[in-house]
Backbone as a ProteinNet text record, in pm:
[ID]
protein_1_A
[PRIMARY]
XXXXXXXXXXXXXXXXXXXXXXXXXXXXXXXXXXXXXXXXXXXXXXXXXXXXXXXXXXXXXXXXX
[TERTIARY]
83.9	0	87.5	62.1	140.9	81.7	168.9	122.7	38.4	-76.7	-164.6	-124.5	-178.2	-142.5	-178.9	-277.1	-320	-221.5	-120.8	-26.2	88	88	181.9	327.7	392.6	537	581.8	488	526.6	529.4	506	496.8	625.6	740	868.5	916.4	880.8	915.1	1055.8	1128.7	1266.7	1359.2	1303	1383.4	1337.7	1431.1	1396.7	1376.3	1373.9	1362.3	1236.9	1124.9	999.8	1007.2	1084.4	1099.5	1173.3	1281.4	1360.3	1276	1200.5	1116.2	1014.2	953.2	850.9	910.9	1030.6	1096.1	1134.5	1174.3	1214.1	1097.4	976	858.3	852.6	913.5	918.9	813.3	770	672.5	738.5	655.3	708	799.3	881.1	973.9	898	778.8	698.7	659.9	618.4	581.4	705.9	818.5	943.1	976.1	950.5	977	893	766.9	681.8	730.7	777.3	823.2	946.1	1022.4	1142.7	1108.7	988.9	951.4	951.3	880	881.7	1018.2	1103.5	1239	1314.9	1306.8	1378.6	1322.9	1189.8	1124.8	1079.3	1153.7	1111.2	1097.8	1172	1167.7	1067.6	995.6	898.9	763.3	721.7	595.2	474	494.7	382.5	358.7	435.4	420	279.7	220	82	81.2	85.5	93.8	-27.4	-146.6	-266.8	-278.7	-246.8	-249.8	-147.3	-32.9	73.4	25.8	-34.9	-79.7	-199.1	-282.7	-393.8	-338.3	-229.3	-166.1	-107.3	-43.3	13.4	-97.3	-206.1	-316.3	-377.2	-389.5	-444.5	-355	-224.5	-131.5	-125.9	-135.6	-134.3	-255.6	-370.5	-492.1	-476.4	-416	-400.6	-303.7	-206.5	-112.4	-180.4	-275.5	-342.8	-449.1	-498.8	-606.4	-554.2
-119.4	0	124.6	211.9	335	439.5	522.9	628.9	728.4	760.6	856.5	998.6	1095.8	1236.3	1286	1222.5	1267	1232.6	1151.4	1109.5	1208	1314.6	1424.5	1384	1391.9	1374.2	1231.9	1139.5	1003.1	985.2	1093.3	1083.2	1028.6	1075.9	1029.9	911.2	790.8	671.3	622.3	691.2	652.2	717.4	802.1	873.2	836.9	827.5	795.9	922.9	1038.7	1165.9	1170.9	1120.3	1128.7	1046.5	938.9	858.3	938.5	1003.9	1084.3	1196.6	1264.5	1374.5	1325.4	1212.1	1160	1121.2	1063.8	1024	1147.2	1254.3	1375.9	1444.1	1409.9	1467.6	1425	1311.5	1266.5	1163.4	1086.6	981.8	868.6	779.6	673.2	578.4	504.2	410.4	300.2	267.8	164.5	211.6	337.9	391.9	409.3	445	455.7	324	214.1	82.4	62	102.7	91.6	185	303.5	399.5	348.4	258.9	207.9	110.3	54.1	-45.4	12.1	125.8	179.2	233.5	268.3	311.1	192.8	79.6	-39.2	-89.5	-82.2	-137.1	-27.2	82.2	199.3	168.6	68.7	37.6	-73.2	-119.9	-227.6	-168.1	-180.4	-122.4	-189.8	-304.8	-378	-343.7	-250.1	-216.1	-161.3	-203.4	-165.4	-31.9	77	210.4	240.7	214.2	247.9	162.5	33.8	-53	-9.1	35.5	84.4	202.7	301.1	421.1	392.4	294.4	256.6	200.1	122.3	64.6	174.9	273.2	385.8	460.2	486.9	563.3	487	354.8	273	278.3	264	267.1	404.4	509.1	644.5	666.2	618.3	631.3	559.2	440.4	364.3	434.2	507.5	581.3	701.5	760.8	880.1	846.7	722.4	685.6	644.2
0	0	0	-93.9	-99.4	-6.3	47.5	136.8	59.1	112.6	46.3	79.7	7.9	28.9	168.3	231.8	364	474.2	442.5	545.5	562.8	483.9	506.3	503.9	621.4	625.5	594.5	579.6	542.8	391.6	318.5	172.5	111.9	160.6	107.2	188.2	141.7	218.5	188.5	98.8	73.4	174.9	260.4	359.4	499.4	592.7	731.5	813	745.6	816.3	901.7	846.3	921.5	1049.6	1049.1	1169.8	1276	1234.6	1327.4	1386.1	1301.6	1348.3	1449.9	1422	1511.9	1646.1	1645.3	1769.2	1851.2	1782.9	1853	1922.4	1882.5	1946.9	2093.1	2123.9	2262.4	2296.3	2197.8	2225	2302.8	2356.1	2440.6	2363.2	2436.3	2372.8	2299.9	2348.3	2280.9	2141.9	2131.9	2001.5	1915.5	1976	1900.1	1831.8	1900.2	1842.7	1716.9	1722	1603.3	1493.1	1531.6	1431.8	1357.6	1419.7	1355	1242.6	1245	1144.6	1003.2	977.7	841.1	800	896.1	860.9	800.6	869.2	825.2	692.2	676.7	558	462.7	457.9	380.3	231.5	183.4	40.5	7.7	109.9	90	54.8	-71	-115.8	-52.6	10.7	68.4	214.8	269.5	411.3	436.1	545.7	576.2	650.4	573.9	633	720.7	668.7	744.5	870.1	859.2	976.2	1079.4	1030.9	1118.4	1200.8	1134.6	1206.5	1295.7	1256.9	1344.6	1475.1	1463.8	1582.2	1670.3	1606.9	1681.8	1755.8	1685	1743.8	1861.7	1847.6	1955.2	2078	2058	2170	2234.5	2153.2	2207.4	2296.4	2252	2332.2	2465.5	2463.8	2587.6	2682.5	2626.6	2710.6	2775.7	2704.4	2754.9	2858.7	2855.6	2947.5	3083.7
[MASK]
+++++++++++++++++++++++++++++++++++++++++++++++++++++++++++++++++

């Protein structure tokens, strides 16, 4: 699945810059671990971008509750 235009900074998946930026925001180490996945597999066109962000959103909600 290719990243859609609504995903903003994830548009350029050939670069790990978005991973670095997201980690610098100061999210938890658990979310950092998930953020490392698309960095490692940045050239894999089959990466499940939407499923990935759904997982991040779910974990973020659990951290806030």
